[in-house]
Every structure is written in structure tokens, then in C-alpha cells.
C-alpha positions in Angstrom: -139.8 -1.2 13.1 -141.7 2.3 13.2 -142.9 4.1 16.3 -146.5 5.2 16.6 -147.0 8.7 15.3 -143.8 8.9 13.4 -144.0 9.9 9.8 -142.1 7.8 7.5 -138.9 9.3 6.0 -138.6 11.9 8.9 -136.1 12.3 11.7 -137.6 12.2 15.3 -137.4 15.5 17.2 -135.1 14.1 19.9 -132.5 13.3 17.3 -132.8 16.7 15.8 -132.2 18.3 19.3 -129.1 16.1 19.8 -127.7 16.9 16.4 -128.1 20.7 17.0 -126.4 20.5 20.4 -123.4 18.6 19.1 -123.0 20.4 15.8 -120.6 23.5 16.3 -121.8 26.9 15.1 -120.3 28.0 11.9 -118.8 31.1 13.5 -117.0 29.1 16.2 -115.6 26.7 13.5 -114.2 29.5 11.5 -112.5 31.1 14.6 -111.0 27.8 15.6 -109.7 27.2 12.0 -108.1 30.7 12.0 -106.4 30.3 15.3 -105.0 26.9 14.2 -103.7 28.3 11.0 -102.1 31.2 12.9 -100.4 28.8 15.2 -99.1 26.8 12.3 -97.9 29.9 10.4 -96.2 31.2 13.5 -94.4 27.9 14.1 -93.2 27.8 10.6 -92.0 31.4 10.8 -90.1 30.7 13.9 -88.1 28.1 12.1 -87.2 30.5 9.3 -86.4 33.3 11.8 -84.2 30.9 13.8 -82.2 29.7 10.7 -81.8 33.3 9.5 -80.7 34.4 13.0 -78.0 31.7 13.2 -76.8 32.6 9.6 -76.6 36.4 10.4 -74.9 35.8 13.7 -72.2 33.7 12.1 -71.7 36.1 9.3 -71.4 39.2 11.4 -69.0 37.6 13.8 -66.9 36.0 11.0 -66.8 39.4 9.0 -63.2 40.3 10.1 -62.0 37.0 8.8 -64.1 37.3 5.6 -62.6 40.7 4.9 -59.1 39.6 5.6 -59.0 36.2 3.6 -62.1 36.3 1.3 -62.6 33.3 -0.9 -58.9 32.4 -0.4 -60.0 30.9 3.0 -61.3 28.0 1.2 -58.1 27.2 -0.7 -55.6 28.1 2.0 -53.6 25.1 3.3 -52.0 26.8 6.3 -53.6 27.3 9.7 -51.1 29.3 11.9 -52.4 31.4 14.8 -48.9 32.9 15.4 -48.6 34.4 11.9 -52.4 34.9 11.7 -52.5 33.0 8.4 -55.6 30.8 8.2 -56.9 28.6 5.5 -59.8 26.0 5.9 -59.0 23.6 3.1 -57.4 20.9 5.4 -60.5 20.9 7.7 -62.9 20.9 4.7 -61.1 18.0 3.2 -60.9 16.2 6.5 -64.6 16.7 7.1 -65.8 15.4 3.7 -63.4 12.6 3.6 -64.1 11.2 7.1 -67.9 11.6 6.7 -68.1 10.0 3.3 -65.8 7.2 4.1 -67.9 6.5 7.2 -71.0 6.6 5.1 -69.5 4.1 2.6 -68.5 1.8 5.4 -72.0 2.0 7.2 -74.3 1.5 4.2 -73.9 -2.3 3.8 -74.5 -2.9 7.5 -77.4 -0.5 7.8 -79.1 -1.9 4.7 -78.6 -5.4 5.9 -80.1 -4.6 9.4 -83.0 -2.8 7.7 -83.9 -5.8 5.6 -83.4 -8.2 8.4 -85.6 -6.4 10.8 -88.2 -5.3 8.1 -88.5 -8.6 6.3 -87.2 -11.6 8.1 -87.9 -10.7 11.8 -90.8 -8.3 12.0 -92.1 -9.5 15.4 -90.9 -11.7 18.2 -88.3 -11.6 20.9 -85.4 -11.5 18.4 -86.8 -8.4 16.6 -87.5 -6.7 19.9 -84.0 -7.3 21.2 -82.4 -6.1 17.9 -84.6 -3.0 17.7 -83.8 -2.1 21.3 -80.1 -2.7 20.7 -80.2 -0.3 17.7 -82.0 2.3 19.7 -79.5 2.0 22.5 -76.6 2.4 20.0 -78.2 5.6 18.7 -78.5 7.1 22.3 -74.9 6.4 23.5 -73.0 9.7 24.0 -70.2 10.3 21.6 -67.6 10.7 24.2 -68.1 7.0 25.1 -67.7 6.0 21.4 -64.5 8.1 21.5 -63.1 6.3 24.5 -64.0 2.9 23.1 -62.3 3.9 19.9 -59.1 4.9 21.8 -58.9 1.7 23.6 -60.0 -0.8 20.8 -60.0 0.8 17.3 -56.7 2.8 17.7 -54.5 -0.2 18.6 -56.1 -2.2 15.7 -55.5 0.4 13.1 -52.0 1.0 14.4 -51.4 -2.8 13.9 -52.8 -2.6 10.3 -50.5 0.4 9.6 -47.4 -1.5 10.8 -48.3 -4.4 8.7 -48.7 -2.3 5.4 -45.7 -0.2 6.1 -47.3 3.3 6.8 -46.6 5.5 9.8 -48.2 3.9 12.8 -50.1 6.9 14.1 -53.1 4.9 15.2 -55.3 7.8 15.1 -56.4 9.5 11.6 -59.1 9.8 9.2 -59.6 5.8 8.9 -59.9 5.5 12.8 -62.4 8.4 13.0 -64.3 7.1 10.0 -64.8 3.6 11.6 -66.2 5.1 14.8 -68.4 7.4 12.7 -69.7 4.5 10.7 -70.7 2.7 13.9 -72.3 5.9 15.3 -74.5 6.5 12.1 -75.6 2.9 11.5 -78.6 3.1 13.9 -80.0 6.3 12.2 -80.1 4.9 8.7 -81.0 1.4 9.8 -83.9 2.6 11.8 -85.4 4.7 9.1 -84.7 2.0 6.5 -86.6 -0.6 8.7 -89.7 1.7 9.0 -90.0 2.3 5.2 -89.4 -1.4 4.3 -92.2 -2.4 6.8 -94.5 0.0 4.9 -94.2 -1.8 1.5 -97.6 -3.0 0.6 -98.2 -6.8 1.2 -100.1 -7.1 -2.1 -97.1 -6.3 -4.2 -95.1 -8.9 -2.5 -97.7 -11.5 -2.6 -98.1 -10.9 -6.3 -94.4 -11.4 -6.9 -94.5 -14.7 -4.8 -97.5 -15.9 -6.8 -95.4 -15.5 -10.0 -92.7 -17.8 -8.5 -90.2 -15.2 -7.2 -87.9 -16.1 -4.5 -87.6 -14.0 -1.4 -84.3 -12.6 -2.5 -86.0 -11.6 -5.8 -88.9 -10.0 -4.0 -86.5 -8.0 -1.8 -84.3 -7.0 -4.8 -87.2 -6.2 -7.3 -90.0 -5.0 -5.0 -88.9 -4.0 -1.6 -85.8 -2.1 -2.3 -87.1 -0.1 -5.3 -90.4 0.8 -3.3 -88.5 1.9 -0.2 -85.5 3.3 -1.9 -86.4 7.0 -1.3 -86.8 6.4 2.4 -83.6 4.3 2.5 -81.8 7.3 0.9 -83.3 9.7 3.3 -82.0 7.6 6.2 -78.5 7.5 4.7 -78.6 11.3 4.2 -79.7 11.8 7.8 -76.7 9.6 8.8 -74.4 11.9 6.6 -75.6 14.9 8.3 -75.0 13.3 11.7 -71.4 12.4 10.5 -70.5 15.8 9.1 -71.5 17.6 12.5 -70.0 15.0 14.9 -67.4 16.6 17.2 -66.3 14.7 20.3 -65.5 11.3 19.1 -63.9 12.6 16.0 -61.7 15.0 18.0 -60.5 12.2 20.1 -59.6 9.9 17.1 -58.7 12.0 14.1 -55.3 13.1 15.4 -56.0 16.9 15.4 -53.5 17.8 12.7 -53.9 21.2 10.9 -52.1 19.9 7.7 -53.9 18.7 4.5 -54.3 14.9 4.8 -52.4 12.8 2.2 -54.1 9.5 2.8 -56.9 7.9 4.9 -54.2 7.0 7.5 -53.0 10.6 7.9 -54.0 12.5 11.1 -56.2 15.4 10.2 -58.9 17.7 11.6 -62.5 18.3 10.7 -64.3 21.8 10.8 -66.1 20.7 14.0 -63.0 19.3 15.8 -60.8 22.4 15.1 -63.6 24.7 16.5 -63.8 22.4 19.6 -60.0 22.3 20.0 -59.1 26.0 19.6 -62.1 28.2 20.2 -61.8 28.3 24.0 -58.4 30.1 23.7 -59.1 32.1 20.5 -59.2 35.8 20.2 -59.4 38.4 17.6 -58.8 37.2 14.0 -58.3 33.7 15.2 -61.8 33.6 16.8 -63.3 35.2 13.7 -61.6 32.6 11.5 -62.9 29.7 13.6 -66.4 31.2 13.3 -65.8 31.5 9.5 -65.1 27.7 9.7 -68.5 27.3 11.4 -70.1 29.4 8.7 -68.6 27.1 6.1 -69.8 24.0 8.0 -73.3 25.5 8.1 -73.3 25.9 4.3 -71.9 22.4 3.7 -74.7 20.9 5.8 -77.3 23.0 4.1 -76.0 22.0 0.6 -76.0 18.3 1.6 -79.6 18.6 2.8 -80.8 20.4 -0.4 -79.0 18.0 -2.7 -80.4 15.1 -0.7 -84.0 16.4 -0.9 -83.7 16.6 -4.7 -82.2 13.2 -4.9 -85.0 11.8 -2.8 -87.7 13.3 -5.0 -86.1 12.0 -8.1 -85.7 8.5 -6.6 -89.3 8.4 -5.4 -90.6 9.2 -8.8 -88.3 6.6 -10.4 -89.1 3.9 -7.9 -92.9 4.4 -8.3 -92.5 4.0 -12.1 -90.3 0.8 -11.6 -92.8 -0.8 -9.2 -95.8 0.1 -11.3 
């Protein structure tokens, strides 16, 4: 319907006025864009500066120990403050052994929880209750996990050690790995559930239309499509396990000797710092900070390798699904 006096194909003056009032001027848009870009650049630069500041501070503080022990610090097996002989190999082995053992234990459970909540119970009371439980597990302080492990896991592990004929310490790498596995399951399970729910429904419906069962769809469609996200969650859990301090300190046995088995008491890099830094002075404090510097580099290497693996897996999974 056309108003009287209006020329066909033209815009009424009232609409032109409203459009000119709501449209921002080009100069204001450019200034806002520049301010926004400056804020983003400043925020990114702060992260880089913070990372560099941590690295430089650790390096300068650990410099006396670096000059004294050099690269032998990584191969030394003795940590003795009385003779001022320090080697980080027992703590490096304890950290990697307990973290990767915890990761191996946690992967089946986290993957099962991810698939269960992402495919079978996406909505409803059961799904809400389980999601809330996983979030609560992620928020429990590590000291509570450590106390629970002392009262439940340590006697159970000691009973197993007595049954198989090893020294019944109760504490050690296995006990700390079990508590670490419980602590990191919520992280990998939450991320895994999120990426599984993002799998396009068209892909799954196409597989169902070809006669695939639910298990076949999960194995051939869901897991390959969400594999990079699942691996990202697992690597996030690994970073959490490597840096964990309190629960591990309470359950690993705090031994400065090189572990000979998963039942041996040991120390991680984080736990030895927590145990000894309060009373450390001189070369001992510098050596502990050297351990912190090693822990910093181990975490950084794990993140770099994880990023590369995720990129490779995301490319391969896209090819498999297509």
C-alpha cells in the first residue's frame, strides 16, 4: 500500500532521518575500533610480560644453584642439604610417574562420563545431578582429597602391598596417583562432555539411517569428531596433575630417593618445594627454586606438545568424518 505523495522506489524522509540518527559517524567508529584493538593488544602483551617476569625471576633466583650444579642437576640422584649436594632426578621421575599413572587411570572413567552425559543423558534430573556432582568434585580443596586418601586409600593400598609381598608403606606413588586420578577426572570429563554435545546431529542421523547402532555411531562418528577436544581435556587434566601439591604431599611419602616401583615412597617437584622451602636458605633455597624452574619448563613442554597433538588430531578427525 502506497502513501499519497510518495514516489515509488524512494525512502520517506522520516526513515532517512532515523537512519542518519542511528548510524554512527565514520570517525567515531574508527576511534572505537582503535581503542578496542589497543585494549586487546595490551591484554595480550600483559600475558607475555607476566610469563617472562615469572621466568626471569625464577632464573635469577636459581642462578647460584645453576652455576654450582649446571645440567648435572637433572641427573643427580642425591638431595642432601647437610652436604649441599642436590640433584632433581628423583623429583622429576616422581612427578612424571605419578602424573602419567594418574592420567592412565583417569582416562577410561572420564571418557565414560563424557559419553554418558553427552549422548545418553543430555537432559533431565539424572543429567543435572551428575553434572552438578562433577562440578562439585572439581571444586573440592586438595587438602580434603588428601585427608580422605589418608583415611581410605592409604589403608587399602597397604593391604594390597601386604597381599603381594612388598613393603607395606601405604603411602607412595600408587596412592598419590589414585588420588590424583580422582581429582583430574572432573576436568577432562567436563570438557569431553561439552565437545561431544557439539557433534552435529546430521552426522549421527545419517549413520543411524544407514543401520548403525548407537555404539557404532559413538565409535565411528562421535569420538573421531570430538577427539581433539577430548585430548585437550586430558592434557588440561595432565597439567593439573603435574602441578598438584597438597594432596600429593600428604600421600606420596616424601622420600628424596629415586623410586624403584609404583609402591615406593617418593617426592614430586611441587611436594619437595612445599616441604622444604620454609626452612631453606642459601644454596638450598636456590636449588629448590631451580626445581621450580624445571617444573615451569616441564609444564610448558607438555602444553606445547599438547597443542601440536591437538592440531594434528583435529585435522585427521575432520578427514575421517568427511
